[in-house]
Structure formats: structure tokens, C-alpha cells
C-alpha positions, 0 to 999 in steps of 0.5 A: 893175516900176515905171519908173525916173526919174533927174534929172541936174543935169549930164548925163554923156556916157554914162548907165548902164542899170540892171541890171534894165532890161538886155536888155529892151524899154525906152523912153528919153526925154531931156527937158531941164529947163533952162527952165520951159516944158520942165519936167515936172510931178510926178505930184502936180502933174499935173492938180491945181487949187486947190480952191475952197470951194463949187465943187460947189454946185448940181451935186448935187440931193437929190430926196427926203430919206427913210429908206424905201430903208433898209428894204431893208438892215434885215437887214444893220444891227444 
């Protein structure tokens, strides 16, 4: 089962538990989203940095450029 995330603009006095989660072991986290400091990043934003062209330059080194290693795969190539 996937987690259920509900964001309330105006949190009610009582929050109903979805039918699928009733009578099960569950975790409830109440996290205020009023200010930017306590805002939770969405999964698409989490851990994502702006890409910079050329940022991987120098991290990979080509030792040799040859086709000898392809001889092992001749049986599988057309």
C-alpha cells in the first residue's frame, strides 16, 4: 500500500482516518506548513540540484579506445 498524504489549507478539529488504514499499525505526522522553514519538499524537489553543463568533466578517464573487447561478444552481434 502506498502512503497517503493529505495537505489541509485549514486543518479541521478532527481528521478522518481513511478506510484502508483503519485497524492497522500506522504512523501519523502533523507538520505545519505555515512558513518556509518548516515546509516539506516534494519527492521531485528533494535531493535535486541545478545541473551545470560540464560538471562531470575530468571524473571519467578513458584508458584505451579499442574494439578488442568487442571480440568476446561477436556471437551475440548480427
